[in-house]
C-alpha positions as a Markdown table, in Angstrom:
| # | Residue | x | y | z |
|---|---|---|---|---|
| 1 | Met | -52.5 | 167.2 | 61.7 |
| 2 | Ser | -51.1 | 164.6 | 64.6 |
| 3 | Pro | -51.9 | 165.2 | 68.6 |
| 4 | Ala | -48.5 | 166.1 | 68.6 |
| 5 | Gly | -48.4 | 168.7 | 65.7 |
| 6 | Thr | -51.7 | 170.2 | 66.9 |
| 7 | Gly | -49.8 | 170.5 | 70.4 |
| 8 | Leu | -46.5 | 171.9 | 69.1 |
| 9 | Leu | -48.5 | 174.9 | 67.0 |
| 10 | Leu | -51.3 | 176.1 | 70.1 |
| 11 | Gly | -47.5 | 176.0 | 72.8 |
| 12 | Ser | -46.1 | 177.5 | 69.9 |
| 13 | Leu | -49.5 | 180.3 | 69.7 |
| 14 | Cys | -49.9 | 180.2 | 73.2 |
| 15 | Gly | -46.0 | 181.2 | 74.3 |
| 16 | Ala | -45.7 | 184.1 | 71.1 |
| 17 | Gly | -49.2 | 185.6 | 73.0 |
| 18 | Cys | -47.8 | 185.3 | 76.6 |
| 19 | Trp | -44.2 | 186.5 | 75.7 |
| 20 | Leu | -46.6 | 189.8 | 73.7 |
| 21 | Leu | -48.3 | 190.2 | 77.1 |
| 22 | Ala | -45.0 | 190.8 | 78.9 |
| 23 | Arg | -43.6 | 193.3 | 76.8 |
| 24 | Ala | -46.8 | 194.9 | 77.1 |
| 25 | Leu | -46.6 | 195.2 | 81.1 |
| 26 | Pro | -46.5 | 198.3 | 82.1 |
| 27 | Val | -43.5 | 197.8 | 84.7 |
| 28 | Arg | -41.5 | 196.6 | 81.3 |
| 29 | Arg | -42.5 | 199.7 | 79.5 |
| 30 | Ala | -40.8 | 203.2 | 79.9 |
| 31 | Pro | -43.6 | 205.9 | 79.5 |
| 32 | Ala | -43.2 | 207.7 | 76.5 |
| 33 | Leu | -42.5 | 211.4 | 76.0 |
| 34 | Glu | -45.6 | 212.3 | 75.0 |
| 35 | Asp | -47.8 | 210.2 | 77.8 |
| 36 | Arg | -45.5 | 212.0 | 80.6 |
| 37 | Val | -45.7 | 215.2 | 79.1 |
| 38 | Gly | -49.6 | 214.8 | 77.4 |
| 39 | Pro | -51.3 | 215.7 | 80.4 |
| 40 | Tyr | -50.1 | 218.8 | 81.7 |
| 41 | Leu | -50.3 | 220.7 | 78.1 |
| 42 | Gly | -53.9 | 219.3 | 78.2 |
| 43 | Ala | -53.9 | 217.0 | 75.2 |
| 44 | Arg | -56.3 | 213.9 | 75.3 |
| 45 | Gly | -55.1 | 210.2 | 74.7 |
| 46 | Gly | -55.6 | 208.6 | 71.2 |
| 47 | Gly | -58.3 | 206.3 | 70.2 |
| 48 | Pro | -58.4 | 202.8 | 69.2 |
| 49 | Gly | -56.9 | 203.6 | 65.7 |
| 50 | Asp | -53.8 | 205.6 | 66.8 |
| 51 | Arg | -53.2 | 203.8 | 69.3 |
| 52 | Leu | -53.3 | 200.8 | 66.5 |
| 53 | Arg | -50.9 | 203.4 | 64.2 |
| 54 | Thr | -48.3 | 203.8 | 67.0 |
| 55 | Ala | -48.4 | 200.1 | 67.6 |
| 56 | Leu | -47.6 | 199.6 | 64.4 |
| 57 | Leu | -44.6 | 201.7 | 63.5 |
| 58 | Ala | -43.7 | 200.5 | 67.3 |
| 59 | Ala | -43.0 | 196.9 | 65.4 |
| 60 | Gly | -42.0 | 197.8 | 62.2 |
| 61 | Ala | -39.1 | 199.6 | 63.8 |
| 62 | Arg | -37.7 | 197.0 | 65.5 |
| 63 | Ala | -38.8 | 194.2 | 62.0 |
| 64 | Gly | -36.4 | 197.3 | 60.3 |
| 65 | Gly | -32.9 | 195.7 | 61.6 |
| 66 | Ala | -34.3 | 192.3 | 59.7 |
| 67 | Leu | -35.6 | 193.5 | 57.2 |
| 68 | Gly | -33.1 | 195.5 | 55.1 |
| 69 | Ser | -30.9 | 199.4 | 56.0 |
| 70 | Thr | -33.5 | 201.5 | 56.9 |
| 71 | Glu | -31.3 | 203.9 | 55.2 |
| 72 | Val | -31.5 | 201.9 | 52.0 |
| 73 | Val | -35.7 | 202.1 | 52.8 |
| 74 | Arg | -35.5 | 206.1 | 53.3 |
| 75 | Arg | -33.1 | 206.8 | 49.7 |
| 76 | Arg | -36.2 | 205.2 | 48.4 |
| 77 | Leu | -39.0 | 207.4 | 49.6 |
| 78 | Ala | -37.6 | 209.4 | 48.8 |
| 79 | Val | -37.5 | 209.0 | 45.1 |
| 80 | Leu | -41.7 | 208.5 | 45.4 |
| 81 | Asp | -42.2 | 210.9 | 48.5 |
| 82 | Pro | -39.5 | 213.3 | 50.8 |
| 83 | Asp | -41.8 | 213.1 | 53.0 |
| 84 | Arg | -42.4 | 210.3 | 54.3 |
| 85 | Asp | -41.6 | 208.3 | 57.1 |
| 86 | Pro | -39.7 | 204.3 | 57.0 |
| 87 | Ala | -41.5 | 204.2 | 59.6 |
| 88 | Gln | -44.4 | 203.9 | 58.4 |
| 89 | His | -43.1 | 201.7 | 55.3 |
| 90 | Arg | -42.0 | 199.3 | 58.3 |
| 91 | Ala | -45.6 | 198.7 | 59.4 |
| 92 | Glu | -47.1 | 198.2 | 56.1 |
| 93 | Gln | -44.4 | 195.3 | 55.9 |
| 94 | Val | -45.3 | 194.0 | 58.9 |
| 95 | Leu | -49.1 | 193.9 | 58.1 |
| 96 | Trp | -47.6 | 192.0 | 55.0 |
| 97 | Ala | -45.9 | 189.6 | 56.2 |
| 98 | Phe | -49.2 | 188.8 | 58.4 |
| 99 | Ala | -50.8 | 188.5 | 55.2 |
| 100 | Gly | -48.4 | 186.0 | 54.4 |
| 101 | Val | -48.8 | 183.8 | 57.7 |
| 102 | Ala | -52.5 | 183.7 | 56.8 |
| 103 | Leu | -51.7 | 182.3 | 53.7 |
| 104 | Ala | -50.0 | 180.0 | 55.2 |
| 105 | Ala | -51.5 | 178.6 | 57.8 |
| 106 | Leu | -54.8 | 178.3 | 54.9 |
| 107 | Ala | -52.3 | 176.2 | 52.9 |
| 108 | Ala | -51.4 | 174.2 | 56.1 |
| 109 | Ala | -54.7 | 173.2 | 56.9 |
| 110 | Ala | -55.6 | 172.9 | 53.8 |
| 111 | Leu | -52.1 | 169.9 | 53.7 |
| 112 | Ala | -53.4 | 169.0 | 57.5 |
| 113 | Ala | -56.9 | 167.8 | 55.9 |
| 114 | Arg | -55.6 | 165.2 | 53.3 |
| 115 | Gly | -53.0 | 164.2 | 56.5 |
| 116 | Gln | -49.5 | 165.4 | 54.2 |
| 117 | Val | -48.6 | 168.2 | 57.2 |
| 118 | His | -45.3 | 167.4 | 59.6 |
| 119 | Pro | -45.3 | 170.4 | 63.1 |
| 120 | Val | -41.9 | 171.4 | 61.4 |
| 121 | Gly | -43.0 | 172.1 | 57.4 |
| 122 | Val | -45.9 | 173.5 | 59.9 |
| 123 | Leu | -43.6 | 176.3 | 60.9 |
| 124 | Ala | -41.1 | 176.1 | 58.1 |
| 125 | Leu | -44.5 | 177.2 | 55.8 |
| 126 | Leu | -45.4 | 180.0 | 58.9 |
| 127 | Leu | -42.2 | 181.2 | 58.7 |
| 128 | Ala | -42.1 | 180.8 | 55.0 |
| 129 | Gly | -44.5 | 184.0 | 54.5 |
| 130 | Gly | -43.7 | 186.0 | 57.1 |
| 131 | Leu | -41.3 | 186.0 | 55.3 |
| 132 | Gly | -41.4 | 186.8 | 51.4 |
| 133 | Gly | -44.7 | 188.8 | 52.4 |
| 134 | Ala | -42.3 | 191.5 | 54.0 |
| 135 | Leu | -39.9 | 190.7 | 50.9 |
| 136 | Leu | -42.5 | 191.4 | 48.5 |
| 137 | Arg | -43.6 | 194.3 | 50.8 |
| 138 | Asp | -40.1 | 195.6 | 49.7 |
| 139 | Arg | -39.5 | 194.5 | 46.1 |
| 140 | Val | -43.0 | 196.6 | 45.9 |
| 141 | Leu | -41.2 | 199.7 | 46.4 |
| 142 | Ala | -38.1 | 198.9 | 44.4 |
| 143 | Gly | -40.4 | 198.3 | 41.6 |
| 144 | Ala | -42.3 | 201.7 | 42.3 |
| 145 | Val | -38.7 | 203.6 | 42.8 |
| 146 | Arg | -37.7 | 201.8 | 39.4 |
| 147 | Arg | -41.0 | 203.1 | 37.5 |
| 148 | Arg | -40.9 | 206.8 | 39.0 |
| 149 | Arg | -36.5 | 206.7 | 37.8 |
| 150 | Ala | -38.2 | 205.6 | 34.5 |
| 151 | Glu | -41.1 | 208.7 | 34.4 |
| 152 | Val | -38.0 | 211.4 | 35.4 |
| 153 | Leu | -36.1 | 210.4 | 33.1 |
| 154 | Glu | -38.2 | 210.4 | 30.2 |
| 155 | Asp | -39.2 | 213.9 | 30.9 |
| 156 | Leu | -35.7 | 215.3 | 31.5 |
| 157 | Pro | -35.5 | 216.3 | 28.0 |
| 158 | Ala | -38.8 | 218.0 | 27.7 |
| 159 | Val | -38.0 | 219.4 | 30.0 |
| 160 | Ala | -33.9 | 220.8 | 28.9 |
| 161 | Glu | -35.6 | 222.3 | 25.5 |
| 162 | Leu | -38.7 | 224.2 | 27.4 |
| 163 | Leu | -35.9 | 225.4 | 29.9 |
| 164 | Ala | -33.8 | 226.3 | 26.8 |
| 165 | Leu | -37.1 | 228.7 | 25.5 |
| 166 | Ser | -37.9 | 229.9 | 28.3 |
| 167 | Val | -33.7 | 231.6 | 28.8 |
| 168 | Gly | -33.4 | 232.2 | 25.1 |
| 169 | Ala | -36.4 | 234.4 | 26.0 |
| 170 | Gly | -34.9 | 236.1 | 28.2 |
| 171 | Glu | -35.8 | 235.1 | 32.1 |
| 172 | Asn | -33.3 | 234.2 | 34.6 |
| 173 | Val | -33.4 | 230.8 | 34.6 |
| 174 | Ala | -34.9 | 231.0 | 38.8 |
| 175 | Ala | -38.5 | 232.1 | 36.4 |
| 176 | Ala | -37.5 | 229.6 | 34.0 |
| 177 | Leu | -37.4 | 226.8 | 36.0 |
| 178 | Glu | -40.7 | 228.4 | 37.3 |
| 179 | Arg | -42.8 | 228.6 | 34.5 |
| 180 | Val | -41.8 | 224.8 | 33.7 |
| 181 | Ala | -42.4 | 223.6 | 37.2 |
| 182 | Ala | -46.0 | 224.8 | 35.9 |
| 183 | Gly | -46.2 | 221.6 | 33.9 |
| 184 | Gly | -47.5 | 217.4 | 34.7 |
| 185 | Gly | -45.5 | 214.5 | 36.0 |
| 186 | Pro | -43.1 | 213.9 | 38.4 |
| 187 | Leu | -39.8 | 215.8 | 37.1 |
| 188 | Cys | -42.1 | 219.6 | 37.2 |
| 189 | Ala | -43.5 | 217.7 | 40.9 |
| 190 | Gln | -40.1 | 217.6 | 42.2 |
| 191 | Leu | -39.3 | 221.0 | 40.7 |
| 192 | Arg | -41.8 | 223.2 | 41.5 |
| 193 | Arg | -40.7 | 221.0 | 45.9 |
| 194 | Ala | -37.0 | 222.6 | 44.8 |
| 195 | Leu | -38.3 | 225.2 | 44.3 |
| 196 | Gly | -40.1 | 225.7 | 47.3 |
| 197 | Glu | -37.2 | 225.1 | 49.6 |
| 198 | Val | -36.0 | 227.4 | 47.5 |
| 199 | Arg | -37.7 | 230.2 | 48.6 |
| 200 | Thr | -37.5 | 229.5 | 51.8 |
| 201 | Gly | -33.3 | 230.7 | 51.9 |
| 202 | Thr | -31.7 | 227.7 | 50.7 |
| 203 | Pro | -29.7 | 228.6 | 47.2 |
| 204 | Leu | -31.1 | 227.3 | 44.0 |
| 205 | Leu | -27.9 | 225.4 | 42.2 |
| 206 | Glu | -27.9 | 223.3 | 45.8 |
| 207 | Ala | -31.8 | 222.1 | 45.3 |
| 208 | Leu | -31.4 | 221.7 | 42.5 |
| 209 | Ala | -28.1 | 218.9 | 43.2 |
| 210 | Ala | -30.1 | 217.2 | 46.8 |
| 211 | Leu | -33.6 | 217.1 | 43.8 |
| 212 | Ala | -30.5 | 215.1 | 41.9 |
| 213 | Asp | -28.9 | 213.1 | 44.8 |
| 214 | Arg | -32.9 | 212.2 | 46.0 |
| 215 | Leu | -33.7 | 211.5 | 42.8 |
| 216 | Gly | -31.0 | 208.7 | 41.8 |
| 217 | Val | -31.0 | 209.1 | 38.0 |
| 218 | Gly | -27.5 | 209.9 | 36.3 |
| 219 | Ala | -29.0 | 212.0 | 33.2 |
| 220 | Leu | -30.3 | 214.6 | 36.1 |
| 221 | Asp | -27.3 | 214.3 | 38.1 |
| 222 | Arg | -25.6 | 214.5 | 34.8 |
| 223 | Phe | -28.0 | 217.8 | 34.3 |
| 224 | Val | -27.7 | 219.6 | 36.9 |
| 225 | Asp | -24.3 | 219.8 | 36.7 |
| 226 | Gly | -23.8 | 221.0 | 33.6 |
| 227 | Leu | -26.3 | 223.5 | 34.5 |
| 228 | Ala | -24.1 | 224.6 | 37.4 |
| 229 | Val | -21.0 | 224.4 | 35.4 |
| 230 | Ala | -22.5 | 227.0 | 33.0 |
| 231 | Val | -24.1 | 229.5 | 35.9 |
| 232 | Glu | -20.9 | 230.0 | 36.8 |
| 233 | Ala | -18.7 | 229.9 | 34.1 |
| 234 | Gly | -21.3 | 232.4 | 32.5 |
| 235 | Ser | -20.9 | 230.1 | 29.8 |
| 236 | Pro | -24.6 | 230.1 | 26.9 |
| 237 | Leu | -27.5 | 229.3 | 28.5 |
| 238 | Ala | -29.9 | 227.9 | 26.5 |
| 239 | Glu | -27.0 | 226.6 | 24.5 |
| 240 | Val | -26.4 | 224.8 | 27.3 |
| 241 | Leu | -29.3 | 223.5 | 28.2 |
| 242 | Arg | -29.9 | 222.4 | 24.5 |
| 243 | Ala | -27.0 | 220.5 | 24.3 |
| 244 | Gln | -27.6 | 218.7 | 27.6 |
| 245 | Ala | -31.4 | 217.8 | 25.7 |
| 246 | Gly | -29.3 | 216.0 | 23.0 |
| 247 | Asp | -27.7 | 214.1 | 25.0 |
| 248 | Val | -30.6 | 213.2 | 27.4 |
| 249 | Arg | -32.2 | 211.8 | 23.9 |
| 250 | Glu | -29.6 | 209.7 | 22.5 |
| 251 | Ala | -28.9 | 208.2 | 26.7 |
| 252 | Gln | -32.5 | 207.6 | 25.4 |
| 253 | Arg | -31.6 | 205.9 | 22.6 |
| 254 | Arg | -29.2 | 203.7 | 23.6 |
| 255 | Arg | -31.0 | 202.8 | 26.1 |
| 256 | Leu | -34.0 | 201.6 | 23.8 |
| 257 | Leu | -31.7 | 200.2 | 21.7 |
| 258 | Glu | -30.9 | 197.4 | 24.5 |
| 259 | Glu | -33.6 | 197.0 | 26.0 |
| 260 | Gly | -34.8 | 195.7 | 22.4 |
| 261 | Gly | -31.6 | 194.0 | 21.7 |
| 262 | Arg | -32.6 | 192.1 | 24.4 |
| 263 | Arg | -35.8 | 191.5 | 24.3 |
| 264 | Glu | -35.4 | 189.7 | 20.8 |
| 265 | Val | -33.2 | 187.5 | 22.7 |
| 266 | Gln | -36.2 | 187.3 | 25.0 |
| 267 | Met | -38.6 | 186.3 | 22.3 |
| 268 | Leu | -36.3 | 183.2 | 21.1 |
| 269 | Val | -37.8 | 181.4 | 24.0 |
| 270 | Pro | -40.9 | 180.7 | 22.8 |
| 271 | Val | -39.9 | 180.4 | 19.6 |
| 272 | Val | -37.9 | 178.0 | 20.2 |
| 273 | Phe | -39.4 | 176.0 | 22.5 |
| 274 | Gly | -42.8 | 176.1 | 21.8 |
| 275 | Val | -43.7 | 176.8 | 18.1 |
| 276 | Leu | -41.0 | 175.3 | 16.8 |
| 277 | Pro | -41.5 | 172.1 | 18.1 |
| 278 | Val | -44.8 | 171.8 | 17.2 |
| 279 | Thr | -44.3 | 172.7 | 13.6 |
| 280 | Val | -41.5 | 169.7 | 13.9 |
| 281 | Val | -44.7 | 167.9 | 15.1 |
| 282 | Phe | -47.3 | 168.5 | 12.9 |
| 283 | Ala | -44.3 | 167.8 | 10.5 |
| 284 | Val | -43.5 | 164.8 | 11.2 |
| 285 | Leu | -46.6 | 163.0 | 12.9 |
| 286 | Pro | -48.1 | 162.7 | 9.0 |
| 287 | Gly | -45.4 | 160.9 | 7.5 |
| 288 | Leu | -44.7 | 158.6 | 10.5 |
| 289 | Ala | -48.4 | 157.5 | 10.1 |
| 290 | Gln | -48.5 | 156.5 | 7.2 |
| 291 | Leu | -45.5 | 154.7 | 7.2 |
| 292 | Gln | -47.1 | 152.9 | 10.0 |
| 293 | Leu | -50.3 | 152.3 | 7.7 |
| 294 | Gly | -47.7 | 150.9 | 4.4 |
């Protein structure tokens, strides 16, 4: 790296450090509520790990506006763990951004050793590394949410049929849900959480509607709506549940057919651009070689 580039990088790091120190001064930072009330309650100060966690959560909250909507993050986290705070996800995004900056710094150092780097390029590489790390953490969360919703959709037909069997055997809806929720799988875990809310006083249909809204699975929304209509109208509940299970299985069948159609098109790519050219080459090259020899 040239002397000008080294000076620019060191100056940027020094300026960032001075800004962080200025922001950390007590005269610029109002004391938190726990810092003011804690001494009167006999609370002890947190250790270095607690202070680091608090600093990361604060940094994650500040970065929230630049990295996406907090409401979107909250809805995604509710699918995986409703008790998880979006600030924790923001803190993880900050850590991933730091990791991206570190990888970008290593890449810049490797390019500088070959003399193929410019100061502006170094700065752009560091910014791209930090932004890429934060966005990658968001994509990982989105992928986990898609997988969880797919698991819930796969569990729904079995849960609906077991509910139909329990209701047909003479149990009421709450007892049938208690029996079905004892099983494994993400949907059963969510049902156990909804039943816990029912025990605290929430109406059963309201808890199920909140569960469907939290998970964001269309088939589950229709299932809960059909269950609510059957309970309010006094329809035969077992027949309604069996019909709902059949509808979910039909939707899964259509989804698998659509996925198979897309994969069939994707399978043509290696055949057209890989296998077919190699076959043509092996068929044509012997003839060309024979013509040249002749």
